[in-house]
Every structure is written in structure tokens, then in C-alpha cells.
N, C-alpha and C positions, 0 to 999 in steps of 0.2 A: 381589720377581725380576718380571720383565716377566710380562704372563700370556701363555700359550704352548697350543697345542693341543699334547696329549697323543694320540698317536696311539694306532690297537689293533692294529697290526700283530703277525705270527705271528714270531714268531723263536725258534727248535726251544734255543738256548743261552740262552733264558730261559723266566718263566713268565707266564703270562697269568691273570689274577688277574679274577675274574666278579663284577659287582657284582648280588648275590640280595635280592632286594625281599619283605622278611619280613610274610606277609599275601595276599601278589597268588594270583591266579588267572588258569585260561588268558584270563578276560573280562579280566583289567586290564589295561590300556594302560601298558605302562613310562613310567616319565620320560624324557624328558631332563636328563641329569645333568654334574656340571661339580664340580672341584674345585679349594677356598678355603683363602686363608691368613687367619687373624687374628691380628694384632699391634696389641697398645696399645688392642683393641677395636674397629679398623678392620681393614671385611671386603674383605677383594683378589681377585677370578680367576684362579685361575693357568691356567685352561684345558679346555677342553670333553672329557666323554667320550666314544667312538665307539662306539657297539653298544653300551654299555654292558661297555665290557672295557676294560682296562691291561697295560699291560705293568711284570711287578714292576720290573724296570733302569726304566722309564721314570719311576715313583712314586717310585722311590729316591733320583731328581734333582732333583726339583720338591719332596723335601718334607728340612728339617734337623732334630735334636734338640732340643728346647725349644720351639718353637715350639707352635703349635696350627694343626692343620686339620681341614676336613671337607669333604661332600658336599653341596650342593643344588642345585641347580632353575640349569639353563643357562639364564641372566638376567644381564640386567646386572648389574650385581656393587652399583645405585648401589642398587637391588631388593630389596638381599639383606642379611638379620638375620643375625646371630649366632642368633639364636632358630630360624631356617630351620633350621639345619644339622643334620646326621648330624655330633660331632666326635670325634676323634681326635686319640690324642701317636704320631708315629711312635715311639718306646722300644716303645713298649707295642703296637702292631698288626704294626708292618710286616713282625715272624716267625711273628707267627700265621696271615697272610694268605698266606704265601713257604711253611709247611705246607698250609695247606687248599687254596691256590690260591681261596676266595671270601670275599668281603666282605660280609656283614651286614646294612643297612640298612633300618634301624630303621623302624615304619610309618609316621614323619614323615614316608617319601615320596610316599603322598600326596597333601600340600600343595605337591605338587614342580608337580605335573600342572596345567598352565596351564589358562584355560579358554579356548573359545574364542571372542570376544563378535564378533557381528554387528550396523553400523548399516541402517539405509535408511532412504531417502526420495524427495525428488525434488526436482525445481529448475524454476521455471517466472518467466517475466515475466509483472509483474503489475500493471494500474494499481491505483497506491495508495489506501488507505480512510484517509481522511484525520480519520476519525471519534475515531479515538481520541484526539485532542488535546483535542478539541471536549468528552471525555467526562471527559480528567482535568482541564479547566479547570472543568467544573462542580460535579468534587468538592471543589474548592479551595473554593469560597464556600462547601461545605455543611458543616452540623455530622455528626459521627456516627449520629444520628436523623436525619437527611435523609433520608442516606445508605440506610435501611431501610427510609424512608420510601417513596424514588425509584424504587431497585430491590429490591421483594422478593420479587421472581422468582429471588433471585440463589441457589442451593445446587449444590453435587457434580456434579448428572447437567447442569445449564443452562450454556448459552455466552450473554456480554452483546450484547446485537445493537445496530447506532445507531442512534444517534437519527433521524439522514439515510441513509437507501438511497441507498447511489449505485452502478454498475453494475462487474460487477469482469471484467473481461480478463483471461485468459492465454493465455497458447502454451505449452508446452517450451523448457525448454530442451536442442535433442538434439546439439550438438559442443560439449563442454566437459570438463575433467575435477574433478573435487570431490576436494579436501585435506579428509583427517580426522582433524583436532585434538582430543586430549583433557585433559579441565580437573580438576585434583586438587584437592579441598578439605578439605582436614580444620582441621575445629571441629567445637564440640558447640555442639547449644543448650538451655544450663542455663540456669532459673529464677538468678538474675534474669534477664532479657534482653531489653535494649531493642529489643520490638517496633516503637514509632512510626519508632524511627530504619532501620528497612528501608521500612517503608510511605513515611515522605518521602526513601529512597529512589529504591521502582520508581516513584514521581510523578517524581518528578527525572528520571528515565532516561526516560521517556516522552513527557514536553514537553519534551528535550530534542533529540527526533530532527524533525530541519525536516520540513517536508512539502514533496511532491513536488508538482507541477504538473498539471495538465490541459491538453494541449504543444495545439498546430492546428496538426498536422506536413507538413500538404501531402501530395495523392498518391504524390510519386517518389519521400520516405525510406520507408523500412523503420519506420515506430516510432521515430523518434528518439530520441537520448539523450536525458536531463530535466534539468535542477536547480532546485534552490529559489528558492520565489515566497511568497508573502505565501498566509494560508489565502485560500480562496475561502469567501465570506461563501454563505448568508446563513444563519444559527442560531437556536436561537430566543433566547438571551441577549444583548446588548451586552458584558455584564460581561466572563463569558469570550474573547467574541471579542478585544477589549481587550488579558487578556493575551495571548494566541495573538501577537497580529500583535508585543509588545513581545518576546516569545520569538522569535520568527522573525527580528523585527529582530535582536535581542543577537548570533542564530546569523548573519546574514552580517553584522554587523558586525565581527565578532570574524575572520572567516575563516576560522569552522569546518569541517571537510570534509562530505562529505553523506555518511550513511551511505551503504556499500552494502548496501542490503536495504530494503524494506518497514518503514516500524514491526510491530514482534513484536506482535499482540491479544491472545496469551496472556500476555501482560506486566498491559495492565489488564483481563483477567479476573481474574486474580491479586490485584489492587489491593483490586476489588471484595469480592474472596471474601472479601481478609482483612478487611475493613473490615466483613465483614457477621459475622465468626462474634462468639460470646466470644471471651473473652481467652484463656479456657483450651484454647482449641481452639487459636487459633491453632499455636501450637510446633510441635504435630504435622502438619497442612494441609501448613508450610512443610519440614517433613522425611518426608514424603509425597510433595514435588513436592521434589525437593535437585536440578533442575535451578535455582532461586533461587540455590542457596550462595555460587555465582561476584560477585553482587550482594552478600553482603558480608561473603566468607569472602577471606581471601592465601589466595590459588590458583596450581599451577604450569600449563603449558602445555607440550605435546610434538607434535609429528605424529605418526599412525603411520602416515600409508598416503595413498593416491590412490586414485581408479580412476577408469575414464571412464563419463561420463552415457550411460545406453542410448535410443535413436533417441525413445521417448516422454518421457523428462527422467526418469526414474528412475534411481539407482545402491544399488548394495548395496553392501557392503565388513567382508570378514572380516580379524579379527588376532586372533595368543594375547595375551590382557593379561598381566601384569604380576599379582603378588598387592597387592590392594589392602590398604594397615596402615589397622589400626583406629581407627575414628574418621573416613574419610575417605569421601570421596565420589566416584566419576568422573561429570562429565557430559563434553559433545563439541559444539563447535560444526563450523561449514562454514566453508573458505573455495574460491570457482569462480572458475577461470580458461579462458578463451577464446581462441580463436586468432584472429584481427584484426587483416588489413594485415601479415603478416608480423613481429606478435609474441603474447605473451601480455599478455592484458587479464586482470585481476580486474575480477567483474563481480557476487560477492558476497563477504561479509566478515561473518558472522554477527557477530562479537567487537565490531562496531564496532554492533549495534543491540541487541546483550546478549542474542542469539537462541540459547538454549543447549536440549544434550535432553540424553535419558537414553536409553541401550541401546537401550530397546523402544522408545522415539517414531518413528514415522512423521514423523519430519525434513521437515515444507514447507518449504521456502527458497524465497522468495517476495523477488523483486527486481526494480526500477524498470531494470536497465542490460542487456545483451547484448543478441544476435542472436537471436531466437527460431526454431523454427520453426511450422509450419501446425497449429494444433490437430485441426484437422478443423471439417467447417459443423457448425450446430443449423439447419441446413434445415429443413425437411419433405421429403424426397426423394421424388416423386412417379411414382420407374420409370419413366421415361423423357427422353429428351430434353431440356432446357430450357435457360430464361434467366431471369433476373433480380435484381433491386436488392438484394442481400443488407444491407448495412450504411450509415451514414452518422455517416463516425467508427466511432465506438463503440457506437453507437447501431442496435440491428438493424431494419430497415425495416416491419416489423410494429408500428412503435410509434408510423408515420408516421400523420395521419390523412388519407389519400387519398381523395377515390369513387371509384368503380369508372368504369373506364374503358369510354368509350361509342359512340368511333370509330378512327380509324385516329391523330388525332391526339390526340384532347381525349378529357375528363371529364364525368362525371356535372354540373350544374348546382351550382356548390358552394356550402355555407352557410359563414356566417362561420366558424366552426372550422375546415374542412379547410382541408389545407397544413400544420396544426401539429403538434407533435408535445410527446406524452405520457410523458413518462423523469423527470427528475428531478421537475417539476411538471407540474400537469395545464392541458392549452393553453398547450406555450412555439412563439415566431419562431426560426428563424432568421437566421444573420448571418456577418457575414464570413464565409471560407473554407468550403466546408462540400465532403469528402474522398466520393464513391461506391465503394463495394465492389460487384461482380456477381458473380453465380455463373454460371457457366458453365460445363452437367454434361461429365463426359469423352466422351464418345458424339455432340460436336458435333462435333470439331475429324474424326467417322467420313462425318459430311454434306457434310463442303467448308467449314467455318463459320472463318475466319481473323483478320477483323477485325470491330470493333467500331465505335462515335460513337457520341458522348454529344450532346445538343444543350439548348438551355433557348430558352422565350420567354415571355412573358408571356400573363398567363390571362383573360378576360373574364369575366361576369358567368357565362356560358353553359358554362363550363368549355373551353371550345374558343381556339385561339391569336389574340393579340391581334399580328398582324406575322409574320413569316417567324422559324422559329428559328434561333437562332444557333448555331450549332458550337463548343465550348468545343476549342480548341488548344491548352492548354498541354503542355509536354514531359512525359514519363511515364514510367520506368526500372523496371523491377521489379529487383530482387539474386536469386542464387540460389545453391548451395552448390556449388563444383565440387572436384572434386581436383586438388591442385598440387601435383604429386610425394607429399608422404608425408602434406601438409596439409589438410584438407579446410579451404577459405576460402570468401568471397562474391566471386561477379561482375557485375557489372549489365549489363543488358539493355533494349536500348531499345525501348519497345511503337512511340514513334510521336510527333507527326501523321506520317503516309505519305499522298502520295498517289495512286490506284490505278485507274487506269482513270478516268471520268468525275469518282468523288468523290474528296472529298480531308478531311483530320482524320481518317483514317481508326488502329485501332490494333492491336497485333496482340493474339490472345486468348492470355493468359498459362497455357496448360492443362501440368497434372502432370506430363504426359511431357515436358514439353520443361525438365526439370528433375530429368536424372533422377541426380543425385548424389548427392541430398541434399531434393528439394526447392525451394520460393522461401521466402524467409524470409516472415517475419509480425510485422509487421499492417502491409500493402500496400495500393494504392486503383488501378483503374481510370483513374478522373476527377478533378477538382477544380472547385467553382465560385463564382468569388469577388464572393457578395453581393450586393458593395457598390458593383458597378461596374451594377449593373440597378436600378429605383426597386422602391421597397419596395410589397407586395402580392404574392397569388399568381403563383406562373407555372407551367409546364410543363414540367419533365425528362421529355426523349425519347431511349429508347435503339433504335439500327437495329444489324444485324448483316448482312454481305460474308463472299463469299465470295474466293477467293485471287486473282482476276481483279476485284475494286470492284462486284461484282454486289453488290444487295438481297437477303437472302434474307427467306424468311419462313413462318412456321408452314403447313403445307398445307391449303388451302382459305381461309385467311387474309383479310380486307378490305383491301384498298389493295395499292402497287407489290411484287412480288417475287416473285423468283423460288420456287416450292412445295420446300418443305425436309420431313422428317418431325421436327419436334422446336414444341416450346410455350412461346410465353411466358408464364410465370405473376408473380401478383403476390401476396407475403407476408404474405396478408389477416387473420390470426391467430398462435401462437407456434406453432400443433401444424398450420398447416394453410397452404395457400396454390391461389390459385384459377389456372383456367387462363385468358386474354387473347388470346382468339383475330382480333385487329387484326396489321399487318407491321409495328408499332413497341411499343416497350412506356413507356409515359408513367405519371409520377408529379405528384400536385398540394403543391409547397412553399408556404409563403406567407415571405414575407422581410422581415424589419426591423430597419434599423440602424438607431432613432432611441432616444436613451438617455434615460434615467429621467430626471431632475429633482427636484431637494431642495436649500430655503432657509429658512432662519430667518432671519423679518425683524421679528420686535417679540418681545419684551422687557419686560412687564410685570406693573403689580401690582394683585392686581381688575380684570385687561384693560383697564385705566385707559392712556391713550397715556403716552408718556415723552418727551422730549427729549433729542437728546445718544445720541454713540456710547460714552462709557464709563459705565458706569451702576453706579450705589450703589443699591438700593432699600429698604425698611426697611420695615416692615410685623411684626403681631402674629405670631403658631402658628398662627391663626386663617384670614388673610389669606391670598389666593390669588397664588402664583406665576404667571407666564400665558404659556406659548410661543405665537404664531405660526408656524404655518411652512408649505410648502409639501412635499408628497414624492408625485410625479405619476408614468406615465410614457402618453402623450396616445393611446397607441392601447389602452391598458388593460393593457399588458404588464407592470407592476411586478408585484411576486412580495411584498413588505413592505418596511416602512421601520421601521424602529427610532429613536425620540425617546431619549437617555439621560441625567445628567450622574453627571459626574468630580468629588468636592466636594474643595478644595484637592488638598497633593499626597500622591498615592499612597493619598489617605482611601478613603471609603465611593465605590460608584458607584450607580445607579439607574436603574430604567426608568420615565420618564414617559410615552410611549406606544408599542403597537406597534399595526400595523395593516397588512390587508390588499387594503384597499379605497386607492383614490387618494382624497388629501388637499388637496385638500379634493373632499369626493363626485361636485360639481356637473363636476368634468373629466371628458369633453371636452366640452364645445370651455374651451379655453386661458382662463383672467380674464384681465381687462384694464379698469382695468391689473392688475400682481401686484405688491399694498402688502399692508397689512396689515390692511389691509376685508374684503378676499377671501381672507385667509389660513385655515387651520383653527387651530384655537387649543386646547391642550394645557394642565393645569392642573395641581398639586400645592400643596399649603400651603406657609405658612413652616418649617413647624415638622419637617414633610414631608421639607423639602428639611434644613434647619441644625440634626435632631437636636438632639445637647447641647449643639451649638458656639451662642453669640453671634449672632457672626458668621463671617465663612468668602465664601472666592471659588470660583466655579463654572467651568468649562469645560460648553456645552449643544454635545451632537452629537447629528447626526441622516444615518442612513443610511435609501439606498433599493438595494434591490436586485431585479433583476431577471431575468424569466425565460426572455431569450435564450441561444440553446447555437447553437455552432457545431459538435455532434456526438461532443466531447471533453471536455463539463467548459461547465459555465456561463458567458457570458460577463461575467466580472464590472469590465470597461469601459466596460459600460454600467449601470453602476450609478449613484449619486452620494452625493454626503457634502455638510457644512457643518459647520461653527464658532462657536458665537458664546461669548461670556463677559461675568458679571455679576456680581457682589458683592451678598451679601447681611445682613440684619442684623435679627433678631428683640428686638420688643422687649415691653416690657408694654402687657398690651391694655389699654383704657380704657374705661367706659359710658360715653361720651356722652352718655346717655339723662340722667345724676345728673346733669349740666353745671344743667340749668335749673330742675329742685329744689332747687341750693345756692343760686343767683343769688335767685329767689323766696323764699329766708331770709334771707339777707341784706336785703330792703329791707323787711321787718317790723320788727327789729331800732330798738327808739327809740335817738337819740345823747343820749350823757347829758347833762344840763343842769347 
């Protein structure tokens, strides 16, 4: 019989039967009840009972003699078992209910009240952190004891910190819909249980997540979509780097889709935590962190609902959750879709990165895709109208080592480190295209500030302009949210360049009030500078402000040309402070360097003795030296480090020969002439260290040189250098040559027989 609704309508010629729940009190909530049939062990829902009342005639039409029926929770029949029902046989009970008008339900009804489960979290677009892959690769080369030695700080109260600190730039996804998925996993952790299999799966999952790049987007696009690229260096050890590059190459070669989400850091934390725990505690850890169940269990999934994201990127969703069978655990994952260009686009899918949560978790959903909203500024607010340089790419301007401004278009005398930035490393030069984000206080609109202009000029040794400033005139457009019918979409607004009055190269200031429907998208920039079009060295970047008529305006009383207005230029001097700049323009110094590093392996030798030819087969005893002559430098000393290592045979052992952070040779600059083996740096390993237990083998010798250069979004890895050489080594027994003359002398004294 098909399931049908059983109404509780009143009929004078019929009797209304009331469900009475034994043991209930006034404070108890009555469950929602349905009528079920049980046929050959299969539970089938006949219909819902409205208001916990049912007409006798309606009940009689839905039941038949010889079958078994029952009352149970009003949920999907697939979730109901026979044990959950209060069963009855019509022949025995219908006549009784007809006399009393009451259907008594045993206290089992308390189990029918479905729990209201609520999940919550937030959605942000973030710059990914590739350190997870490096840490996992490092773990591959260590033993269990090594992991405990390397990471003694791991405990239930601590989290893993990256080996290379990278800035995390996040902005909320504020216009999107979160889809909530429930994942039911029914398996039990009982000894014997293959914990090593779980560890292998965890490690494999994290390694398989392709890295996300550090782009150079330019100022026009608001933080463009990303895709997979090789993992950026440098790293602490070339061996893990090689393994990561091979893994990333395999992902690209197989055409695997880039996961819609950043690598989940908690999986790496769980991996290291499990590695550090005693064997007897590992199962308890997994059971307590049961969001790990989908990694090793066969689970079922279903969508339970969806909810819009709030303006701050947060979301919450509540629903009636069906009963969870004994031995089963419920976890959650999420998908996020956003309306873009007249269609829904998925920007996050937790199932692609195995990012699962429990109901009580604060689900932080992090993705590299999607259109984000302005998260607000970290700039210290001086409480007045102001203009300042906020960011260069991702890097806040307080990390820029710029001298104090001492004139309208100049700064104080430049020191060697001025114009560099201290971000990933100390003393980084700028390269390629820089994207500038300015900060205009909203009150600037009220004093008539309408346009801005950015110029660049080379700086002399005194910190003053060495020539006429060049106005930057690349087209700039920003995107803002705008309601189109019932959908919140984006539209582009051209900022410039504009010619107004006697001035050209002017750009509209994008105030927050100019985007009333939902604000401007994040991350957008006011101007860009292609440093490759200028000489290497120190330059001045100049910011000016103009009114609607194209007249230059300046802080009241400031030195220089312009109309006095009540505002200040400010320089972001430290993370928590800004300084007033009492001049008619705002000036910062930048040191641009687009010179690449140099790396070259020039000789492979035994005991540093010259060897002729390019196909090298070297023989030596275990104590003989295998010598590599090489160059690794940056002519302006902007090399971060170099790694020289070997790879033995086919997928055999790899090992470091030498690493360093100073130019090799240390006499650079100047660059040696000629660049031959005699002028190169020498690094050595013994034949025994190279060959190990092998008598002979072939080797690849690899050199990597890593730059410091940044474009504000990441290290410019293209300014690094690399080289590879090959050699075959053979290990022979060592002979004590000093004993040979003594043997010869003893032979001479022997008399020949007569």
C-alpha cells in the first residue's frame, strides 16, 4: 500500500482516536508520529498522523488482518527500524481503541523526538599555505623516532606551526550559499586495527592536494582565479622538494582537478599527533576525532539543506536529524556556490580536500576561489582624514624599509638597505610588476578629494628625484557588488586614467559609499608599476590627490604646491602606528632588482684533480674525495640560499652535498673572470658517503639557487637558477702505497739460487 497522509479531521459519524504518550508531563514535547507497516521484515511508511489524532475509519482503511503495524517517528522510512516502533496487530487492538478512544504509546516514544542539530562556520578566500606538503614530505624521510625528536612540542593542546612563515591574507565570501552535507560512517575501531593504513591514507591525502600559486594579478582584476603551479622554494632540504615537485608534476600530467579548497591544516596536525602517540592511544584519538572516519570508512552522504552566507562570511544551519544507528558516526562537509556572471559557480567543496567536521566544530571553510568582500583594514586609524600607502600586493607597507620623507618629492639620504622589504626574508628587493593599494579615509570625499595619481622616478644618492617623475597610466577598473533583479552580481567601474583640467593620469578614488549595494570586491589595487621597464636600483613612488576640477590638494600648511585641505598624508611606520607626512605629496622608496641568480656546476673531480672529458667515470677508495666545483650567487647579493645535492641511481637515496646563504664563491661581487673551475667554490663528499653499500653507481648532481626577490605576492622563483650534472662512481679497496717500496727493497736483498 502506498504511503498516504492520514488526516485528523472531525467526523460526527466516526470516532477520533487520540494518541496518549505514557509517562509524559506538561514540559515534554510531543513527538511527530507516523503509521508504519511491517511486512516480511521491511518497514514501510503508510502516512503521517496530524496533531497526534486519527479517525477510526481512516485507521481501519489502512490496516488489514494478518499484518503487523506500528507507530513510530515521522521520518523517512529508510531511517526507521522495527525496534523503533510500538507495534500492534489490528485484530487485537482496533476494537479496544474503538471503545476507549485512546491509543496508548509506551515510553519508547521518547526516542522518537528528533534532535535539532545546528552547524555553523565561516567562508573565506585565503592565500593558501603550501607548508603542509613540505612537512608531510619531510615526514616521509624520517623514522617514527625522528618525528618525535623533530616535533616534541606536539600535544593535544598545541598545533603544528609551519616551517616557513607565510602571510595569510583572507577576505570573507559574503555573497554565496552554503550547502550542508551529512556523512554517515558505520564502522567500529576494534583491535586488531591497521593504524598504519590510516596513517598512510592521511599522508597520501595531504600530499595529493595540488599547491596553489602566488599570482601576479595586476591592479585591474580583483584577486584573479588561481591554478596549480610547482611548489615554490626554497625549503630546508632539497630531497623533500624533489619529492613534492614529482607529486605536483604527476597531478598535472594526470589532468586531476584542482580541489575546491585550501589544503586542510588539521589533517597534517592529526597525522603528526597520531605519529607521536603511543600505539595504545591512537585508536582513542581517532574515535575522539571522528571527522577522520570518512578517510577509512565506507560512508553514505546526503544533502540536508542549504543556507545563505552572512555579510561577515559566517553561516549557521539547523535541522531535525534522524536517529543515528548504533556504531555510526555523523560528520559534515560543505559546498559553497556563488552567483557569477548569470550562473551558479561552485567555489568550495570540502569533499575534494577531505575537509570534514563534527556538528560542534566551528567550520572554517577556506578556498582560493570566488569573489570576496572587503574584510576591513588593519591600518591604525589616526582619527582624521588621511591618505596612505596600505599594501604592495599582499605585503603591508609598514614592512617596507623606506626612509622618512624630508621634502615634497624626496626622502632622507638612502642607506644600502632602504627600499627593500622584510617579509618572507630580510632585505628583499622588488621585481616584476608591483600592485599598490592605497587607503583613503571616507571623510576625504567630504573635503572634495576625487582623484589620485601615482608617479615613479629614479632616486639619487641623496634620496631626491633623479629626473622628472613618470606618471603611471595603466588602465584601472574596480568591481563592485550590485543588485540586478533578485541577484547580487558584480559590475566593473573604470577608475582611469582621466585628464581633468590641466592634469592627466588621474584616477577616481573608489570610496565605500560609491558601492552601496554590497561594497567593493576584495583584493583590488589602485595602480601597478612594471619595474622591468626601469633601471635596477632605488626609485621613488609618489602619490598625489586632486579635487573634482583637477586641482592638486594638499594637507593644510604642508610644504609644496596645492590647495590646502583638512587632511594628512600618513606613512605606515610600524604595525601599530602611522606618522604624519607634512608635504604636498606622499613618497616611498623602493629598491627594484630584476637580475636573476646564477647557478652552474663546472667540474666533477676526484680529490679535486682536473679530469678531462664530459662523460665521467671516477674510481676511488672510500676515503677519496668526490669534489664538485660550482657557482651559486647573485651579483647584488640578493640570493637567499643555495642547495647542492645528489640523487643516486633510479629512485635511490638522495643527500645534501652543501647548502649555504652566502654567495659561492664568497668573493662575488665582482663576478670572476673567467667563470671556470679554478675560480669556483669546491664542495666535497667521500666516495664512501656517496656510494654507501654500493660498489658502483651513477649519480645526478643537482644545484638550486633561490632568490629573495618578491613582487608583493610571493617569491619570484623565476629569478632563481638551477643546473644538473651526471657522473658514475666506483668504490675500490684502498691500498697503502707506502708499503710498496719496502716490499721492493726486501726483494732486492734475496739471493738467487746458484
